[in-house]
N, C-alpha and C positions, 0 to 999 in steps of 0.2 A: 698790293699797294706797296710802293717803295717809300723809304724814308727820305726826307730832304733835309738839307742843312738850314739851321736857323741862325740868325745873327746873335741871339741871346738864349742861353739855356742854363739850367741849374739842376743839380741832383742833390737829394738830401735823404737821410734815414729817419724814420719814425718807428715807434714801437706800437704794435697792435695791443689791445687790452689783454690778450693772452700771453704777451711777452715776446711774440715773434717780431723780429726786426725786418722791416721792409724798406726798399729804396724806391723813391719817387723822382720823376723828372718833369720839369715844366719848361717849355720853349716858346719863343715868340720872335717876331721880326723887329719889333720896336721896343726900346727900353722901357717906356712908360707902360706899354701893354704887358710887357713881361713882368714888371713889378706888380701890376694889378692882378695878373693871373696867379703869380706865385703867392701873394698874400691871401687871395681868396681860396686857393687850393689848400694851403696850410690851415687856415681857419676852419674850413670845412672838415678836414681830417681830424683836427683837434676836437671839434664838436662831436665827431663820431667816436671819440674815446681814445684816439691815438695820442701818444705822448713822446716828448723828446728824450726821455730816460726810461730805463726798464721799470715797469710798474713795481712799486714797493721799494725802489732804490733811490738814493739821493743823487743829485746831479754829479756826474763824473764817476760814479760807482759802476762797476761791471760785474757780471755774473759769469762764473766758469763752472763747468762740471768736471769733477775729478773721479777717477776710478783706480788710481795707482799711487804708491808713495815709496820713498826710499829714506831710510834713516841715515842722517849725515852728521857731520861735526863741523862747527865753525872754526875760524882761525884762532879763536880763544879756547878751543877744545870743549865747547859746550854743545850739547845735543841740539839738532834741528831736524826738521822733516821736510823733504822736497816733495811737492805735490805735482802730479802729472795729469794732463787733460784726458778725458774720455776719447777725444779725437786723437787716435794713434799717429796721425800725420804730424802732430805737434811734438817734435822729439825732445825739446828742452822743457825743463820744469816751468810751470806757470806760476808757482808761488813757493815761498819758503816760510815755514812756521818755526819760530824760535822756541827755546826751551820753556819759557814761562807760559806759552800758549799751547804747548803740546797736549796738556790734559783736556783741552776743549775739543780735540779731534774725535770723531766717532769710531775710533779703533785704538787698540793698545799697541805700543811700540816695544814693550819689554820683550827681550829675547831675539829681536831682529838684529841681523848683522849690520854694522855701521860701515857705510861707504867711505873709503879712505881718499880724501881729496875733494876737489870741486865737484859740484853736482853733475852726475852723468847724464847722457842722453837716455831716453826711454829704451832705445835699442840696446845700448851698452849695459844698462842696469838689468834688462831682461836676460841678455846673454850670460851675464855673470851671476844670475839668480839673486839679485838684490831687490828687484822690483816686487813690491807686495801689492796684490790686487785686492780691491774692496768693492762692495756694492756702491754704485755711483751716487755721489752726493754733490750738492752745489755749494760753492763758496762765493763770497762777495769780496771783490778787490776794490781798494780805495786809492785815489791819487796820492802819491807820496810827496808831491810838490816839486819833483824833479822831472826833467824832460830828456828824451832821447836825442841823439844827434839829428834825427829827422824831424824833431819838434813835437813828437807825440808824448803825452804824459806817461810817466812810469808809475805803475800801480803796485800795491803790496797787499798781502793778505790782511783782511779786516775781521771777517767773521764767517761762521757757517750760516748759510742762508736758512732763514726760518727761526734762527735764534736771536736773542736781543744783542744789540751792540755791546762790545766788551765794556766792563765796568772800569772806572778809573783805577790806576795802578794800586792806590792805597786800599781801595775796597776789594779789588781782585786778590791782593795779597792776603787780606784777612780771611776771605772766603777759602783760598787755597790752604791756609794754615788750619782752618777748621776741618777741612776734608782730610788733610794730611794727618792731623791728630787722631781722627777717627780710624784711618787706615793703620796708623801705627799701633793702636790698641788691638785691632783685629789681627794684624800680621804678627805682632809680637807673641800673642797667644798661640797662633798656629805654628810659628817658628819654634817655640819652646816645646810644643806638643809633638810635632812631627820631626823636627830636626832637619838638618841638611847634610848632604854628602859633599864635602869640599872638593873631592876629586872630580865629581860629576858637575859641580857648579861653576867654579871659576875657570876651568879649562875650556868652557864654551864661550867665554868672553872674547870678542873680536877686537876690542879696544877699551880704552879707559871709560868711554861713555857707557858701555855695557855694565861696567863695574858700578858706576854712579847710579844708573837706573835700578840695578839690582839692590843696592844698599837702601835706596829710597823705598822700593817696592816691598821689602821685608820689614821696614820700619826701623832699621838701624840708623838711618839718617833722616832728618826732617825734610831735606830738599837736596838738590844737586850741589848747592854751594857748600853745605856741610859735608857732603860726600867728597867733594874736591879737596876740602881742607883736611879731611881724614886721610885721603890718599897722599897728600903732601907730607903729612906727619909720618905716615908709614915709610915713605921713601927716604925721608931724612933720618929715620931711625937706624939705618945701616949705612955706614960710610962707604962700603964697597959698591953701593949702587950709584954713587956719584951725584946724588941729589936730583936725579931725574929718571923718568921711566923710558926705557928703550928696549929694543928687540932682545938684547942679551940678558936683561934682568926681569922682563915682564912676568914670566911664570912665577918667579920667587916673590915679586912684588904683589901680584894678584893673590897668591896664596896667603901672604901676610895680611893683605887688606881684608880678605875674606875672614880670616881668623879673628882679626880685630873687631869686625862688625858682629861676628857671632858672640864674642866676649861681651859686647855691649848689650846684645839681646838677652843674654843669660844672666845678667846682673840681677840679683834678688832685690825686691823692693826694700828700701831702708838700709841697704848696704852702703858702706862708706864710699863716697865717690873718689875716683882716682884723681890725682893732682892735675893730670892733663885732660880731664873730661871737658867737653863731651866728645872730642875727636878721637 
């Protein structure tokens, strides 16, 4: 049987109740007949449980499956994580998760090397051993309100699939502070009990982001913003460093930053606070 051309035709996508996206086509020779067939076909499919959006998602939201990530740094020198699709044919990152949302990810980023510059392709990150592989998980992308030149909506990371939508910023900040306070209590005890080898610790840092993440992880700083402020104070403490971190002074700066954080961890309860505390 050979296909023939129709005067009117339309194709559209609907989602099966299982989440599978399927494409359907309806054709006819007369406009009125085509509209009738199209409406009847869609109504029949919707009655059978098909939907215009992925089941469980809001209109405009999309679901993507991730199995790889790269630690990066924004233009503001804040940590971010680039997420890569399980479909290895998609070379570019599919989402960026910024510093305040990193704790929500189902993996730890501490200790990972930070990619210098714009997000790499999957192939480039793999070749240079920056791509971190993880068990596949689904994320939900939400329209950002912006459009591409081709007229398609630009989406951004919204949440891990299966988890509640993110709380408002004020609530999320309170929740993070509660968790950070608990981790500070635990990590401070472990830091005092076990100690750290400065030569083995700061020499592994690939960039300032690693220093910030380390300071937060051991409880020396409550969050990245405090760690950044502490780093700035350390840099400004020596005029020979010129007020900035660069390749020529990074080893000395990292060593001084490390020492400063360890001093903060080893302060005995009730001791007089330094004039420039808490940084």
